[in-house]
VOBA-1610 file (N, C-alpha, C; in pm, whole numbers, padded with zeros to 5 digits, always signed):
BEGIN
Met+06404+01937+02302Met+06411+01835+02404Met+06515+01865+02494Thr+06429+01835+02608Thr+06543+01858+02748Thr+06606+01731+02767Glu+06756+01763+02807Glu+06790+01669+02860Glu+06857+01670+02951Ser+06835+01556+03064Ser+06892+01552+03224Ser+07009+01541+03213His+07119+01471+03138His+07226+01432+03139His+07332+01487+02998Pro+07441+01520+03014Pro+07523+01567+02908Pro+07538+01450+02809Val+07521+01498+02687Val+07505+01369+02531Val+07619+01394+02483Glu+07726+01292+02470Glu+07841+01297+02344Glu+07825+01364+02236Asp+07913+01415+02172Asp+07879+01461+02040Asp+07914+01331+01969Pro+07856+01284+01855Pro+07853+01156+01761Pro+07975+01175+01671Ala+08035+01305+01652Ala+08144+01317+01558Ala+08297+01276+01658His+08250+01258+01774His+08381+01243+01857His+08369+01123+01908Val+08286+01036+01898Val+08259+00926+01977Val+08396+00842+01945Glu+08471+00826+01828Glu+08589+00734+01802Glu+08721+00765+01879Ser+08698+00878+01929Ser+08798+00924+01980Ser+08819+00932+02158Lys+08709+00880+02205Lys+08666+00832+02344Lys+08640+00724+02369Pro+08680+00688+02514Pro+08707+00539+02499Pro+08553+00483+02507Lys+08533+00364+02458Lys+08393+00279+02430Lys+08314+00235+02516Gly+08379+00205+02651Gly+08251+00164+02781Gly+08215+00066+02741His+08252-00037+02663His+08227-00167+02656His+08352-00266+02613Pro+08318-00383+02602Pro+08460-00456+02608Pro+08552-00429+02469Asp+08669-00469+02510Asp+08777-00440+02397Asp+08735-00481+02258Glu+08665-00617+02249Glu+08644-00699+02076Glu+08535-00586+02051Gln+08457-00515+02084Gln+08339-00462+02018Gln+08423-00319+01971Ala+08572-00268+02025Ala+08594-00148+01967Ala+08619-00145+01809Gly+08571-00044+01745Gly+08564+00009+01632Gly+08466-00116+01536Leu+08403-00213+01630Leu+08343-00290+01493Leu+08223-00223+01406Tyr+08158-00145+01476Tyr+08010-00057+01433Tyr+08084+00049+01395Arg+08055+00123+01249Arg+08066+00242+01230Arg+07970+00333+01257His+07842+00337+01149His+07749+00446+01159His+07604+00363+01070Ile+07508+00435+01088Ile+07396+00401+00973Ile+07441+00424+00835Asp+07468+00313+00780Asp+07482+00348+00626Asp+07429+00363+00564His+07299+00337+00558His+07165+00394+00490His+07019+00342+00553Val+06943+00429+00521Val+06799+00393+00538Val+06729+00380+00425Ala+06661+00233+00421Ala+06588+00209+00272Ala+06458+00201+00325Leu+06385+00278+00198Leu+06236+00280+00224Leu+06180+00208+00083Ala+06091+00152+00125Ala+05983+00046+00028Ala+05902+00165-00017Val+05900+00194-00158Val+05826+00257-00242Val+05741+00184-00359Lys+05639+00243-00413Lys+05542+00228-00500Lys+05581+00230-00614Asp+05645+00369-00641Asp+05668+00457-00763Asp+05833+00494-00760Ile+05928+00393-00770Ile+06067+00440-00716Ile+06107+00583-00776Leu+06099+00580-00907Leu+06121+00719-00977Leu+06060+00814-00936Gln+05907+00842-00878Gln+05830+00960-00844Gln+05916+00968-00717Ala+05949+00867-00629Ala+06002+00889-00512Ala+06127+00958-00498Ser+06217+00897-00612Ser+06320+00959-00634Ser+06350+01120-00645Glu+06248+01138-00740Glu+06235+01297-00787Glu+06183+01390-00629Leu+06097+01308-00573Leu+06069+01386-00437Leu+06189+01408-00371Phe+06262+01318-00304Phe+06370+01313-00236Phe+06485+01412-00296Gln+06498+01405-00412Gln+06590+01533-00480Gln+06529+01665-00463Lys+06403+01678-00476Lys+06366+01808-00452Lys+06326+01852-00318Val+06289+01767-00203Val+06257+01805-00062Val+06395+01836-00008Phe+06494+01734-00011Phe+06572+01701+00065Phe+06732+01789-00018Gln+06735+01778-00126Gln+06831+01803-00245Gln+06934+01694-00198Leu+06895+01585-00219Leu+06972+01473-00204Leu+07045+01502-00377Asp+07159+01409-00356Asp+07240+01379-00453Asp+07217+01228-00505Leu+07196+01187-00637Leu+07189+01059-00705Leu+07306+00980-00699Thr+07379+00884-00595Thr+07462+00818-00585Thr+07507+00706-00686Met+07381+00629-00687Met+07377+00506-00751Met+07221+00517-00840Arg+07242+00511-00961Arg+07161+00488-01067Arg+07044+00366-01059Leu+06942+00381-01127Leu+06830+00279-01122Leu+06908+00155-01158Ser+06908+00051-01046Ser+06962-00086-01048Ser+06878-00204-01009Tyr+06899-00312-01065Tyr+06834-00428-01069Tyr+06914-00549-00991Pro+06881-00559-00876Pro+06957-00668-00803Pro+06899-00801-00856Pro+07015-00930-00798Pro+06978-01028-00852Pro+06863-01120-00822Asp+06750-01082-00755Asp+06673-01154-00678Asp+06540-01137-00774Gly+06521-01019-00889Gly+06456-01016-00995Gly+06328-00953-00956Val+06316-00938-00804Val+06159-00876-00779Val+06151-00737-00746His+06282-00714-00755His+06264-00535-00687His+06385-00455-00781Thr+06385-00323-00760Thr+06486-00259-00844Thr+06519-00154-00720Asn+06653-00103-00729Asn+06655-00004-00647Asn+06749+00146-00687Leu+06801+00224-00617Leu+06848+00333-00673Leu+06902+00418-00506Val+07022+00486-00527Val+07079+00541-00404Val+07093+00673-00406Leu+07058+00755-00279Leu+07083+00876-00289Leu+07156+00924-00168Ser+07255+01027-00159Ser+07313+01057-00082Ser+07243+01121+00072Leu+07279+01082+00198Leu+07217+01157+00291Leu+07311+01212+00386Gly+07397+01300+00328Gly+07518+01374+00417Gly+07675+01298+00374Pro+07752+01313+00439Pro+07872+01259+00403Pro+07891+01120+00443Glu+07805+01048+00521Glu+07840+00919+00585Glu+07703+00828+00539Ser+07610+00884+00522Ser+07499+00789+00481Ser+07436+00790+00398Glu+07334+00711+00345Glu+07280+00736+00192Glu+07125+00650+00233Leu+07048+00748+00161Leu+06905+00679+00142Leu+06863+00572+00036Glu+06836+00474+00046Glu+06781+00345-00062Glu+06662+00345-00089Leu+06622+00373-00173Leu+06452+00345-00249Leu+06438+00211-00321Met+06355+00134-00295Met+06345+00034-00323Met+06196-00016-00364Gly+06184-00038-00510Gly+06027-00037-00609Gly+06057-00168-00601Pro+05890-00213-00634Pro+05875-00362-00700Pro+05923-00363-00855Ile+05925-00530-00870Ile+05899-00533-01021Ile+05800-00640-01019Gly+05690-00619-01074Gly+05570-00707-01111Gly+05501-00701-01020Glu+05430-00826-00964Glu+05327-00854-00861Glu+05362-00936-00745Arg+05480-00999-00751Arg+05505-01091-00660Arg+05655-01030-00613Gly+05695-01134-00508Gly+05817-01090-00443Gly+05854-01023-00279Phe+05932-01050-00234Phe+05908-00971-00094Phe+05889-00826-00090Leu+05906-00741-00183Leu+05885-00623-00162Leu+05709-00596-00187Cys+05665-00680-00295Cys+05505-00650-00280Cys+05464-00702-00187Asp+05492-00785-00102Asp+05430-00874+00001Asp+05459-00730+00117Phe+05569-00665+00153Phe+05592-00566+00218Phe+05502-00445+00194Leu+05445-00388+00083Leu+05364-00285+00020Leu+05279-00364+00069Arg+05198-00449+00052Arg+05105-00477+00074Arg+05071-00452+00218Lys+05154-00548+00306Lys+05118-00559+00467Lys+05148-00422+00515Gln+05243-00360+00471Gln+05277-00249+00557Gln+05250-00080+00495Gly+05243-00122+00348Gly+05254+00044+00286Gly+05393+00088+00283Glu+05386+00200+00185Glu+05518+00232+00194Glu+05592+00294+00309Gly+05735+00295+00323Gly+05795+00341+00471Gly+05922+00262+00503Val+05958+00273+00550Val+06115+00242+00601Val+06100+00056+00603His+06191-00012+00519His+06216-00118+00482His+06315-00178+00600His+06417-00107+00615His+06540-00171+00684His+06626-00022+00689Leu+06724-00078+00807Leu+06838+00057+00855Leu+06954-00066+00829Ala+07057+00021+00759Ala+07188-00076+00792Ala+07302-00010+00825Leu+07344-00068+00926Leu+07491-00074+01043Leu+07601-00094+00937Glu+07660+00011+00939Glu+07794-00044+00852Glu+07899-00119+00947Val+08001-00208+00934Val+08041-00239+01038Val+08216-00289+00956Thr+08314-00319+01049Thr+08449-00324+00961Thr+08486-00488+00935Asp+08418-00584+01039Asp+08414-00672+01010Asp+08305-00772+01014Ile+08242-00777+00896Ile+08038-00861+00892Ile+08085-00977+00932Asp+08204-01072+00919Asp+08160-01176+00954Asp+08176-01213+01148Arg+08284-01119+01192Arg+08297-01106+01347Arg+08175-01067+01420Ala+08119-00911+01330Ala+07995-00871+01369Ala+07872-00983+01377Thr+07843-01068+01267Thr+07732-01168+01250Thr+07782-01254+01366Ala+07871-01320+01371Ala+07913-01405+01499Ala+07855-01379+01617Asp+07906-01237+01679Asp+07917-01188+01778Asp+07746-01177+01812Leu+07661-01109+01745Leu+07510-01128+01732Leu+07453-01231+01755Glu+07497-01319+01675Glu+07410-01466+01673Glu+07451-01509+01828Ser+07578-01523+01871Ser+07641-01531+02002Ser+07524-01510+02119Arg+07470-01381+02104Arg+07412-01333+02202Arg+07231-01303+02158Gly+07197-01410+02099Gly+07075-01421+02093Gly+07003-01387+01932Val+07062-01280+01851Val+07018-01220+01740Val+07022-01335+01614Arg+06894-01327+01596Arg+06841-01440+01507Arg+06868-01345+01376Val+06948-01448+01257Val+07009-01409+01126Val+06903-01473+01012Phe+06858-01363+00942Phe+06764-01418+00836Phe+06818-01481+00714Ala+06916-01412+00683Ala+06995-01422+00586Ala+07086-01367+00508Arg+07200-01399+00461Arg+07344-01343+00417Arg+07319-01349+00243Thr+07369-01189+00220Thr+07382-01172+00039Thr+07498-01106+00023Ala+07487-01089-00099Ala+07616-00934-00151Ala+07588-00899-00281Phe+07627-00795-00266Phe+07603-00704-00424Phe+07666-00593-00478Lys+07700-00586-00595Lys+07833-00488-00601Lys+07905-00482-00524Gly+07969-00583-00476Gly+08108-00577-00392Gly+08091-00561-00263Met+07978-00562-00193Met+07926-00497-00060Met+07846-00652-00039Arg+07898-00663+00147Arg+07822-00779+00181Arg+07720-00732+00311Phe+07605-00821+00310Phe+07477-00778+00406Phe+07461-00915+00497Thr+07424-00870+00586Thr+07380-00993+00699Thr+07240-00923+00750Ile+07137-00983+00703Ile+07006-00914+00724Ile+06943-01014+00843Leu+06922-00933+00965Leu+06856-00944+01119Leu+06720-00972+01103His+06662-01055+01171His+06536-01085+01192His+06483-01005+01279Pro+06375-00933+01251Pro+06301-00815+01294Pro+06274-00864+01444Ala+06235-00990+01483Ala+06195-01044+01596Ala+06281-01005+01686Ser+06411-01007+01674Ser+06557-00996+01757Ser+06553-00862+01757Thr+06520-00753+01670Thr+06550-00599+01693Thr+06461-00500+01704Leu+06369-00563+01831Leu+06281-00417+01848Leu+06174-00417+01746Ser+06183-00481+01663Ser+06063-00497+01545Ser+06104-00400+01442Val+06238-00340+01417Val+06303-00284+01318Val+06378-00349+01207Gly+06333-00335+01073Gly+06396-00425+00996Gly+06577-00362+00996Met+06640-00441+01008Met+06825-00417+01043Met+06886-00477+00943Gln+06995-00424+00905Gln+07093-00526+00841Gln+07249-00492+00916Leu+07351-00568+00857Leu+07474-00517+00898Leu+07536-00518+00753Met+07589-00424+00715Met+07645-00445+00580Met+07830-00401+00601Gln+07896-00460+00545Gln+08038-00425+00501Gln+08042-00378+00355Arg+08077-00242+00367Arg+08115-00229+00195Arg+08193-00159+00151Ser+08206-00155+00004Ser+08338-00054-00083Ser+08323+00100-00047Ser+08399+00156-00109Ser+08421+00301-00097Ser+08277+00357-00166Arg+08242+00485-00073Arg+08079+00552-00114Arg+08138+00617-00186Lys+08071+00682-00307Lys+08085+00780-00387Lys+08070+00910-00341Pro+08145+00985-00360Pro+08144+01153-00310Pro+08010+01206-00370Ser+07946+01323-00261Ser+07857+01367-00289Ser+07832+01487-00206Arg+07731+01565-00219Arg+07748+01671-00193Arg+07575+01700-00125Asn+07572+01788-00033Asn+07422+01841+00011Asn+07393+01950+00096Pro+07363+02031+00035Pro+07343+02158+00079Pro+07251+02193+00161Leu+07142+02087+00172Leu+07065+02102+00283Leu+07074+02020+00395Val+07029+01871+00369Val+07082+01780+00459Val+07241+01774+00504Gln+07286+01762+00615Gln+07433+01713+00676Gln+07441+01605+00722Gly+07354+01514+00754Gly+07371+01360+00796Gly+07232+01332+00895Ile+07267+01212+00923Ile+07154+01157+01048Ile+07168+01187+01135Asp+07119+01252+01237Asp+07107+01316+01378Asp+07114+01176+01429Arg+06987+01107+01426Arg+06958+01028+01569Arg+06821+00907+01481Val+06820+00803+01538Val+06710+00713+01514Val+06663+00666+01627Ala+06508+00707+01626Ala+06439+00667+01729Ala+06354+00569+01718Val+06331+00489+01790Val+06260+00343+01804Val+06186+00347+01928Arg+06047+00350+01903Arg+05932+00331+01992Arg+05948+00184+02062Val+05937+00138+02201Val+05914+00042+02246Val+05818+00038+02372Ser+05732-00061+02359Ser+05657-00084+02503Ser+05711-00135+02611Asp+05822-00183+02610Asp+05901-00283+02705Asp+06041-00235+02704Pro+06091-00082+02781Pro+06187-00075+02787Pro+06320-00116+02832Pro+06303-00222+02917Pro+06415-00298+02948Pro+06466-00418+02846Ala+06389-00446+02751Ala+06394-00524+02641Ala+06493-00439+02528Gly+06470-00318+02535Gly+06524-00190+02433Gly+06677-00213+02503Arg+06662-00176+02636Arg+06792-00167+02692Arg+06873-00284+02646Asp+06830-00424+02692Asp+06891-00479+02639Asp+06953-00544+02545Phe+06861-00516+02394Phe+06886-00463+02265Phe+07042-00415+02242Phe+07030-00293+02286Phe+07164-00217+02288Phe+07249-00240+02386Leu+07253-00245+02473Leu+07378-00251+02593Leu+07381-00397+02568Gly+07319-00493+02565Gly+07366-00664+02576Gly+07392-00708+02472Arg+07305-00674+02347Arg+07356-00726+02218Arg+07433-00641+02120Leu+07418-00506+02110Leu+07488-00428+02017Leu+07602-00350+02098Lys+07611-00384+02231Lys+07740-00323+02319Lys+07723-00202+02312Ala+07633-00110+02294Ala+07607+00031+02272Ala+07657+00060+02383Arg+07662+00224+02418Arg+07714+00303+02516Arg+07578+00405+02551Ala+07502+00373+02685Ala+07418+00478+02716Ala+07474+00600+02742Val+07413+00700+02666Val+07503+00856+02717Val+07384+00930+02763Gly+07259+00930+02757Gly+07153+01017+02815Gly+07008+00967+02847Glu+06947+01049+02896Glu+06810+01010+02911Glu+06748+01159+02959Gly+06600+01141+02940Gly+06534+01280+02950Gly+06366+01233+02896Arg+06303+01328+02906Arg+06182+01346+02850Arg+06169+01464+02715Asp+06121+01382+02606Asp+06121+01493+02483Asp+05981+01579+02475Glu+05969+01698+02520Glu+05849+01805+02525Glu+05799+01801+02421Gln+05851+01795+02277Gln+05771+01813+02166Gln+05658+01653+02173Leu+05739+01564+02173Leu+05661+01422+02158Leu+05585+01368+02304His+05608+01433+02443His+05522+01387+02542His+05599+01243+02569Cys+05709+01218+02548Cys+05754+01079+02616Cys+05904+01098+02651Ala+05913+00983+02700Ala+06062+00919+02794Ala+06150+00904+02683Trp+06287+00933+02665Trp+06360+00919+02589Trp+06499+00852+02668Glu+06566+00729+02619Glu+06692+00695+02659Glu+06770+00718+02552Arg+06911+00735+02556Arg+06998+00722+02405Arg+07133+00681+02420Phe+07130+00570+02313Phe+07261+00507+02320Phe+07328+00555+02181Val+07457+00509+02230Val+07559+00529+02114Val+07589+00383+02039Val+07595+00386+01931Val+07631+00251+01874Val+07748+00278+01762Gly+07873+00242+01756Gly+07983+00323+01680Gly+07969+00499+01666Ala+07915+00545+01542Ala+07950+00677+01567Ala+07750+00730+01525Thr+07659+00616+01579Thr+07511+00658+01535Thr+07464+00663+01677Arg+07380+00790+01686Arg+07281+00793+01830Arg+07156+00731+01775Phe+07088+00613+01907Phe+06931+00562+01886Phe+06910+00596+02008Asp+06744+00682+01965Asp+06688+00682+02089Asp+06572+00582+02106Leu+06559+00515+02254Leu+06473+00455+02277Leu+06320+00563+02341Leu+06220+00551+02253Leu+06103+00633+02329Leu+05996+00539+02383Tyr+05941+00569+02497Tyr+05804+00509+02565Tyr+05787+00632+02663Asp+05654+00557+02732Asp+05586+00654+02836Asp+05556+00746+02782Phe+05467+00771+02649Phe+05380+00877+02565Phe+05284+00886+02710Ser+05262+01037+02652Ser+05142+01101+02801Ser+05048+01122+02731Gly+05078+01151+02582Gly+04964+01214+02463Gly+04988+01137+02338Pro+04913+01180+02260Pro+04928+01147+02083Pro+05051+01160+02012Ser+05084+01045+01935Ser+05207+01072+01884Ser+05178+01093+01703Pro+05272+01158+01629Pro+05251+01169+01496Pro+05287+01032+01434Lys+05307+00959+01467Lys+05323+00782+01408Lys+05258+00684+01528Ala+05189+00611+01443Ala+05067+00486+01530Ala+05165+00427+01650Ala+05090+00407+01753Ala+05127+00364+01888Ala+05185+00192+01830Ser+05288+00161+01786Ser+05346+00063+01748Ser+05461+00025+01826Asp+05519-00063+01828Asp+05691-00096+01857Asp+05737-00076+01714Gly+05859-00058+01718Gly+05925-00011+01599Gly+06003+00123+01570Leu+06045+00150+01448Leu+06111+00234+01444Leu+06016+00367+01436His+06031+00491+01490His+05948+00575+01498His+05983+00718+01391His+06120+00741+01437His+06140+00849+01315His+06271+00837+01291Val+06348+00909+01155Val+06480+00903+01149Val+06473+01081+01148Ala+06581+01125+01233Ala+06617+01274+01253Ala+06707+01309+01173Leu+06689+01406+01104Leu+06818+01465+01014Leu+06855+01608+01053Arg+07014+01636+01034Arg+07056+01741+01076Arg+07054+01861+00973Val+07009+01997+00993Val+07015+02110+00861Val+07114+02171+00929Val+07169+02303+00852Val+07259+02387+00918Val+07164+02495+00961Asp+07070+02532+00864Asp+06955+02642+00916Asp+06825+02575+00926Leu+06758+02569+01013Leu+06655+02496+01056Leu+06523+02576+00987Glu+06559+02708+01045Glu+06450+02800+00977Glu+06417+02835+00823Gln+06550+02834+00758Gln+06571+02839+00594Gln+06482+02673+00573Ala+06484+02573+00626Ala+06481+02468+00564Ala+06340+02463+00552Val+06273+02529+00681Val+06100+02506+00664Val+06067+02595+00579Arg+06154+02684+00552Arg+06069+02783+00445Arg+06085+02715+00321His+06190+02633+00312His+06201+02527+00170His+06103+02475+00152Phe+06072+02391+00283Phe+05956+02287+00260Phe+05839+02353+00260Gly+05824+02482+00297Gly+05705+02505+00271Gly+05657+02579+00129Ala+05793+02635+00053Ala+05753+02645-00087Ala+05738+02536-00181Leu+05741+02419-00118Leu+05729+02276-00200Leu+05589+02236-00124Arg+05525+02296-00066Arg+05377+02271+00002Arg+05415+02137+00097Ile+05481+02138+00154Ile+05500+02029+00273Ile+05538+02124+00405Glu+05442+02118+00502Glu+05449+02199+00610Glu+05429+02092+00748Pro+05527+02156+00841Pro+05554+02072+00949Pro+05437+02026+01005Leu+05446+01941+01092Leu+05313+01873+01154Leu+05302+01937+01276Ala+05190+02002+01310Ala+05142+02040+01437Ala+05041+01922+01521Pro+05091+01941+01630Pro+05145+02029+01737Pro+05276+01965+01790Trp+05356+01874+01713Trp+05468+01820+01757Trp+05592+01868+01682Ser+05603+02014+01602Ser+05697+02056+01577Ser+05701+02228+01671Gly+05818+02268+01668Gly+05841+02384+01717Gly+05969+02435+01652Glu+06066+02501+01743Glu+06194+02597+01744Glu+06324+02478+01747Glu+06293+02381+01785Glu+06396+02313+01814Glu+06411+02173+01699Ser+06309+02137+01653Ser+06292+02062+01542Ser+06136+02042+01490Val+06140+02029+01350Val+06003+01995+01318Val+05968+01851+01274Phe+05850+01807+01238Phe+05825+01648+01179Phe+05782+01708+01054Leu+05820+01603+00945Leu+05743+01617+00808Leu+05668+01526+00817Pro+05493+01534+00757Pro+05412+01430+00737Pro+05456+01330+00678Ser+05466+01206+00725Ser+05471+01076+00684Ser+05410+01042+00556Asp+05272+01084+00530Asp+05233+01056+00408Asp+05238+01112+00274Arg+05342+01261+00312Arg+05396+01304+00221Arg+05520+01267+00171Met+05610+01201+00257Met+05717+01148+00247Met+05746+01009+00261Cys+05675+00958+00150Cys+05698+00796+00154Cys+05675+00718+00283Gly+05602+00751+00367Gly+05571+00667+00474Gly+05640+00673+00598Cys+05758+00755+00548Cys+05875+00782+00677Cys+05826+00883+00720Leu+05869+00861+00873Leu+05856+00992+00987Leu+05985+01064+00956Trp+05980+01175+00886Trp+06124+01272+00924Trp+06126+01378+01000Arg+06203+01365+01089Arg+06242+01484+01196Arg+06362+01556+01167Ile+06323+01713+01165Ile+06471+01784+01102Ile+06486+01878+01235Val+06645+01854+01258Val+06702+01923+01355Val+06807+02036+01321Gln+06812+02125+01408Gln+06936+02227+01369Gln+07054+02158+01382Gly+07148+02161+01287Gly+07259+02082+01302Gly+07382+02168+01370
//
């Protein structure tokens, strides 16, 4: 990826000026988890433990809605991967799988004060779909019509279980495809009060990108594609990028599991793993 402006290291975001109103400082932390809707939760868990070498941090659990089950895997020191599987043939997750197939159900942004964050977003026109709590954690579910067609939640959590990750070092960035770049900028700058930190063209994806920082998480807006993409040309989440220490070693590991990077979108800087082999999510693996 060729960058036309310097981009700040997210690891140092908290120690630098925020560049947005003081009332937002410290409110957003990072992506707490990426949640995937899967048909067979145990099979999916085995896949991600094998391919990404993730630790299981919450065993199979049954939320109070009675229509789905979940489990949680570590995704680096600060983030997690939640797998969600259906119970029976009815409920929101069954509906999602019928309409969308396997894939990302939502992203959860960790906040330090969920009441304040929810009220702030509502005041800026973001629709709240529901509020809930589970295992000592509180959630605000945002309507995707207000979040660039990306399922998104706010959450305030209890402490996270320690884990190790020999392969994955964490989430590098989340990329969202938009057909209306001004609307994308308005969401990040006007509603989440993010900071714009860079722009350029992605030579692997043949598209323009603009980068925003929310707490310690980087988000990319992708638009103006000049060629085909490894994901369908629709608005919403495009891919999640994960950091690894040694990209070449990671690619060899994937190859031993018969998961080959997607050509022509993979190269020396990063590789894409086929979404049809990875529970419907397009994962980009980058050198950390």
